[in-house]
C-alpha positions, -999 to 999 in steps of 0.1 A, spaced: 92 -643 -332 90 -611 -311 66 -612 -282 55 -578 -293 40 -591 -325 17 -614 -309 8 -604 -273 -14 -578 -261 -17 -558 -229 -52 -559 -211 -59 -525 -219 -54 -530 -255 -74 -563 -254 -103 -547 -240 -108 -529 -273 -104 -559 -295 -136 -575 -297 -170 -563 -311 -198 -583 -327 -225 -583 -351 -259 -592 -339 -272 -617 -366 -263 -635 -396 -249 -613 -424 -268 -609 -455 -239 -610 -479 -233 -648 -476 -230 -662 -510 -232 -700 -511 -254 -713 -540 -241 -749 -535 -247 -750 -497 -211 -763 -493 -205 -744 -462 -229 -753 -432 -230 -745 -396 -232 -715 -372 -216 -696 -342 -183 -713 -336 -188 -744 -356 -189 -750 -394 -184 -779 -417 -180 -788 -454 -215 -803 -465 -247 -813 -449 -230 -839 -427 -194 -839 -415 -190 -876 -422 -201 -872 -459 -187 -838 -468 -195 -823 -502 -189 -837 -535 -185 -813 -565 -199 -835 -595 -192 -806 -621 -165 -798 -644 -155 -766 -626 -143 -758 -593 -170 -747 -567 -168 -724 -537 -187 -723 -506 -187 -689 -485 -200 -679 -452 -194 -645 -435 -196 -655 -396 -212 -631 -370 -179 -624 -354 -165 -589 -359 -131 -582 -344 -96 -575 -351 -82 -612 -360 -92 -647 -345 -82 -681 -338 -97 -710 -358 -91 -748 -360 -92 -762 -395 -98 -801 -396 -93 -819 -432 -110 -853 -427 -105 -885 -443 -72 -869 -455 -55 -901 -467 -84 -907 -493 -92 -870 -500 -59 -854 -498 -53 -825 -523 -92 -823 -532 -99 -788 -522 -91 -757 -500 -105 -746 -467 -98 -711 -458 -103 -682 -434 -111 -647 -443 -104 -616 -419 -104 -577 -419 -135 -581 -443 -149 -547 -453 -182 -542 -474 -186 -510 -491 -219 -494 -482 -225 -483 -517 -212 -508 -542 -215 -537 -516 -180 -548 -529 -156 -565 -505 -120 -560 -495 -105 -589 -473 -75 -610 -465 -75 -648 -471 -55 -676 -456 -62 -707 -478 -48 -741 -469 -50 -777 -487 -40 -810 -471 -14 -824 -494 -9 -859 -481 -16 -879 -448 15 -869 -431 6 -834 -425 19 -814 -455 1 -782 -462 -1 -762 -493 -15 -727 -490 -14 -689 -497 -21 -656 -481 -36 -628 -501 -55 -596 -502 -85 -593 -524 -100 -559 -532 -131 -548 -550 -147 -583 -550 -183 -581 -564 -189 -618 -566 -177 -643 -542 -184 -671 -566 -162 -657 -594 -131 -674 -602 -103 -664 -578 -129 -640 -564 -132 -621 -597 -95 -616 -608 -97 -639 -635 -73 -665 -648 -70 -702 -656 -83 -729 -632 -54 -754 -631 -79 -782 -622 -106 -778 -649 -82 -758 -676 -110 -733 -680 -100 -697 -684 -120 -670 -667 -122 -633 -673 -118 -609 -643 -146 -586 -633 -125 -557 -617 -112 -576 -585 -76 -573 -576 -52 -598 -557 -23 -588 -540 -2 -619 -530 15 -619 -495 25 -655 -493 30 -668 -528 11 -700 -534 31 -731 -524 39 -756 -496 38 -738 -464 51 -767 -442 87 -776 -436 99 -796 -406 68 -787 -388 36 -800 -402 0 -803 -394 -10 -830 -367 -25 -861 -382 -47 -884 -360 -74 -908 -369 -68 -898 -404 -78 -861 -396 -52 -833 -403 -57 -805 -378 -41 -771 -382 -48 -737 -364 -47 -702 -378 -42 -674 -354 -45 -637 -367 -34 -610 -344 -29 -572 -350 9 -566 -345 18 -543 -317 52 -526 -307 69 -528 -273 45 -502 -260 14 -524 -269 5 -498 -297 -5 -512 -330 16 -510 -360 -11 -511 -385 -3 -548 -396 -14 -582 -388 6 -615 -381 -8 -647 -394 3 -676 -374 -1 -711 -388 1 -735 -360 4 -773 -353 -5 -770 -317 -9 -742 -293 -11 -732 -256 -30 -701 -241 -14 -675 -220 -24 -683 -184 -36 -648 -175 -73 -642 -183 -94 -611 -189 -130 -613 -180 -127 -651 -179 -112 -653 -214 -77 -662 -221 -58 -634 -235 -43 -651 -265 -17 -677 -275 14 -681 -256 41 -681 -282 67 -688 -254 53 -721 -245 67 -753 -255 33 -766 -264 30 -739 -291 45 -751 -324 45 -726 -354 43 -741 -388 46 -705 -406 43 -669 -395 34 -644 -421 38 -606 -414 12 -583 -432 26 -548 -430 7 -516 -425 13 -508 -463 -8 -539 -470 -36 -532 -447 -41 -493 -449 -41 -490 -413 -17 -463 -397 6 -471 -368 -11 -464 -337 -47 -471 -350 -71 -479 -323 -79 -516 -323 -117 -508 -323 -111 -494 -357 -95 -527 -369 -127 -548 -358 -140 -562 -391 -159 -591 -401 -145 -628 -403 -156 -655 -429 -148 -688 -442 -147 -704 -475 -141 -738 -492 -129 -746 -529 -140 -780 -539 -123 -793 -572 -142 -808 -602 -151 -842 -594 -137 -842 -560 -151 -847 -524 -138 -825 -495 -145 -832 -458 -136 -810 -430 -146 -786 -403 -138 -751 -388 -141 -744 -351 -135 -708 -338 -119 -710 -304 -146 -700 -277 -124 -695 -247 -103 -669 -266 -109 -634 -256 -111 -623 -292 -136 -651 -301 -167 -651 -280 -198 -669 -290 -229 -649 -300 -263 -658 -311 -272 -660 -348 -301 -674 -368 -305 -711 -369 -291 -727 -401 
């Protein structure tokens, strides 16, 4: 992987982060599956119990965070993985736009599922457009739920698959310790050799990482992809043709909301957590309303 895809100069980084001031009003989680605030979220009321879907249909939890910037670094833990493997998806949403008139959303998703207790991950990367209901099947594109067998009509939303659904791990897998599978998602705007944006993003799915040693305003600049401590499971390039950003777009114009979601399959229990990296220049903690 070229360093120009994942590293920023200080002048560029200074423009990366911008923040909302309170909890966004478009959160849509009628089942209260996603709980938490600021940097830390979990599945269910308590981390140790998670959330059990007692219905015959897949249920989704969704929460727009207070972060608003170009990319981000999030840790995802799948808890009790030996007993709950394959029970649902935990995901990260970035470049989230909300239309001021229709309130419909456009965004990219990275969804992952722990397949076994050895660190195998199943997943996908897609762009969804014209999403009017975050609770609709596949965000409103319609289709058949392979878990329940139920068919759902679409409501006008569209999906552009970037990484086709399937196993994302090869030789390098998620780390598993004390029955918890841990993986990191690092999303960064791609830049050229002159630190000018290409208009695209790179999604890096990581087993482990080290930060660059250089700091800006007391924060680490980003992940060091030259370090032996950084283990890449998979890297997915999203070109400018998918994002709609022109080459050379100022990063301040690529600052958009981040969100998280979880799909819990029928009759299944899912346990896990999300943690946004607080020492990362692109992921500062800000205040929001208490949960």
